[in-house]
C-alpha positions in Angstrom: -12.5 -6.7 -5.1 -11.7 -4.0 -2.5 -13.4 -6.0 0.2 -11.4 -9.1 -0.8 -8.2 -7.1 -0.6 -9.0 -5.7 2.7 -9.9 -9.1 4.2 -6.8 -10.7 2.8 -4.5 -8.1 4.4 -6.4 -8.0 7.7 -6.1 -11.9 8.0 -2.5 -12.0 7.2 -0.7 -13.2 10.4 2.6 -11.7 9.2 4.0 -10.0 6.1 6.8 -7.6 4.9 6.5 -5.2 2.0 8.6 -2.5 0.4 6.7 0.8 -0.3 8.0 3.6 -2.5 6.0 6.7 -1.8 5.7 10.2 -3.3 3.6 13.1 -1.8 2.9 16.6 -2.8 3.6 19.7 -0.7 1.7 22.7 -2.0 3.7 26.0 -1.7 2.3 29.3 -1.0 2.6 30.2 -4.7 0.3 27.2 -5.4 3.1 25.1 -7.0 3.2 21.4 -6.0 6.7 20.0 -5.0 6.9 16.3 -4.6 8.9 14.5 -1.8 9.5 10.9 -1.5 10.2 8.1 0.9 11.2 4.4 0.7 9.5 2.5 3.5 10.0 -1.2 4.6 7.1 -2.5 6.6 7.3 -5.7 8.6 4.2 -6.9 10.5 3.7 -9.9 13.0 0.4 -10.1 14.5 -0.9 -9.7 17.1 1.6 -7.3 18.6 4.8 -6.7 16.5 5.7 -3.9 14.0 8.8 -2.5 12.3 8.9 0.4 10.0 12.1 1.6 8.3 12.1 4.8 6.5 14.5 6.7 4.2 13.3 10.1 2.9 14.3 11.6 -0.3 16.7 14.1 1.5 18.5 11.1 3.2 16.9 11.3 6.6 16.3 7.8 8.1 13.7 6.8 10.8 12.7 3.7 12.5 9.6 2.8 14.3 9.4 -0.4 16.4 6.7 -2.0 18.5 7.4 -5.2 20.4 4.1 -5.7 22.3 5.2 -3.5 25.2 7.0 -0.4 24.1 6.9 1.9 21.1 10.2 3.4 20.0 10.9 6.0 17.2 14.6 6.5 16.3 15.9 9.2 14.1 19.3 8.0 12.9 20.6 11.3 11.4 20.3 13.0 14.8 20.9 9.8 16.7 18.0 10.5 19.1 15.0 8.3 20.1 11.8 8.3 22.1 10.3 5.4 23.7 6.9 5.0 25.6 5.3 2.1 27.2 2.2 0.9 25.6 1.4 -2.8 26.1 -1.4 -4.1 23.8 -2.2 -5.2 20.3 -0.7 -3.9 17.1 -4.0 -2.1 16.2 -3.9 -0.3 19.6 -0.3 0.7 19.1 -0.9 2.1 15.7 -3.9 4.1 16.8 -1.9 5.4 19.7 1.1 6.3 17.6 -1.0 8.2 15.0 -3.7 9.6 17.2 -1.9 10.5 20.4 1.8 10.7 19.6 1.1 12.5 16.2 3.8 10.4 14.5 3.2 10.3 10.7 2.5 6.7 9.5 1.3 6.8 5.8 -1.4 4.2 5.0 -1.7 3.3 8.7 -5.1 2.0 8.2 -3.8 -0.8 5.9 -1.9 -2.2 8.8 -5.1 -2.6 11.0 -6.9 -6.0 11.4 -10.1 -3.8 11.3 -9.3 -2.7 7.8 -12.5 -4.2 6.2 -14.9 -2.5 8.7 -12.8 0.8 8.4 -13.4 0.8 4.6 -17.1 -0.1 5.1 -17.4 3.0 7.3 -15.7 5.3 4.8 -16.3 4.2 1.3 -19.2 5.9 -0.6 -18.7 4.4 -4.1 -16.4 2.3 -6.1 -15.9 2.2 -9.9 -14.0 -0.3 -11.9 -11.5 1.5 -14.2 -9.6 -1.1 -16.1 -7.5 -4.2 -16.1 -3.8 -3.2 -16.3 -0.3 -4.4 -15.3 1.8 -3.0 -12.6 5.5 -4.3 -12.7 4.5 -7.4 -14.6 1.5 -8.2 -12.1 -2.0 -8.2 -13.7 -4.1 -5.9 -11.6 -7.7 -4.5 -11.4 -7.8 -0.7 -11.2 -10.4 0.7 -9.0 -11.5 4.4 -8.3 -13.0 5.0 -4.8 -14.8 7.9 -3.3 -15.2 8.2 0.5 -17.5 10.0 2.8 -14.8 12.4 3.7 -12.6 14.8 1.7 -10.5 12.0 0.2 -10.7 10.1 -3.0 -8.3 7.2 -3.8 -7.3 4.8 -6.5 -6.0 1.3 -5.9 -4.5 -1.3 -8.2 -5.1 -4.8 -6.8 -3.3 -7.9 -8.0 -5.5 -10.5 -9.7 -5.6 -14.1 -8.5 -5.6 -15.7 -5.1 -3.3 -13.1 -3.5 -5.3 -9.8 -3.9 -2.6 -7.5 -2.6 -2.4 -3.7 -3.4 0.3 -2.9 -6.0 -0.4 0.8 -6.1 -2.4 3.5 -4.3 -3.0 7.1 -5.2 -4.8 9.3 -2.7 -6.2 12.8 -3.5 -7.0 15.2 -0.7 -9.7 17.1 -2.6 -10.6 19.5 0.2 -7.1 20.7 0.8 -5.6 23.7 -1.2 -4.3 22.5 -4.5 -5.6 19.0 -4.0 -2.3 17.3 -3.2 -1.8 13.7 -3.8 0.0 10.8 -2.1 1.3 8.0 -4.2 2.7 4.6 -3.1 3.9 1.5 -5.1 4.2 -1.8 -3.4 6.8 -4.5 -4.1 8.6 -7.5 -2.6 5.5 -8.7 -0.8 6.3 -11.6 1.5 3.5 -13.3 3.3 5.8 -15.7 5.1 8.9 -13.8 6.2 11.5 -15.4 8.5 11.2 -13.2 11.7 12.9 -13.1 15.0 12.1 -11.2 18.1 15.4 -9.3 17.7 13.9 -7.6 14.6 11.4 -5.8 16.8 13.7 -5.1 19.7 15.4 -1.6 19.8 18.8 -1.3 21.2 20.1 2.3 21.3 23.3 2.8 19.3 26.3 4.2 21.0 25.8 7.9 21.9 22.1 7.9 21.2 20.1 10.5 23.3 16.8 9.6 24.6 14.1 12.3 24.4 10.4 12.6 25.0 7.7 12.5 22.5 6.4 16.0 21.7 2.9 14.8 22.8 4.2 13.6 26.1 6.0 17.0 26.7 2.7 18.9 26.1 0.9 16.5 28.3 3.4 17.1 31.2 3.3 20.8 30.7 -0.5 20.7 30.8 -0.5 18.8 34.1 2.2 21.1 35.6 0.1 24.2 34.7 -3.0 22.5 36.3 -1.0 21.8 39.5 0.2 25.4 39.7 -3.3 27.0 39.6 -4.6 28.4 42.7 -8.0 27.4 44.0 -10.7 29.2 42.2 -8.7 30.0 39.1 -9.8 28.9 35.7 
């Protein structure tokens, strides 16, 4: 069931989905405080992505990839950062998460390599029960991985095995915080235009650099300033 879901998602040429997320932040006292986000994902393979986010505190963010450039826009501050990164959607997502250190929950689910990613990580899977999520009959699975993460997933039954809910437990972290996501409004044939994946800076928006780029420039500058023989 898990493999069927991963293959179905990986082979989808385009889709959009609404994700309601909640995640624990463990305080110094040990108390867990939950924060949330609403995230609209729009994918058009091989090289287009749009992520619209509204956090529980009202902050709004936008991530756009048009096959050439990656842009992150913070609307509350009216600032944005853009970097050139021609390539596929998979390459862009890995660069955003791995190099730019931008938080993209469930980023693995957006990869065309999702089936092999799960093959490498899943240690065991148990069937829990048949249940219903927002009027959709689902199979509830409990999954253990080779790392410090367990997750549960509720997969729609039938010929469209899409995830309807995911709960992730970070069992090696203090307090074992959880991340929860409910999926709705799946559309496997959205009407998309290039304009949806094109970022036009709003009036007065300030362009800044990604923090990872700033650190890289600082490292290069320090290296150039070193005298011969210095370490």
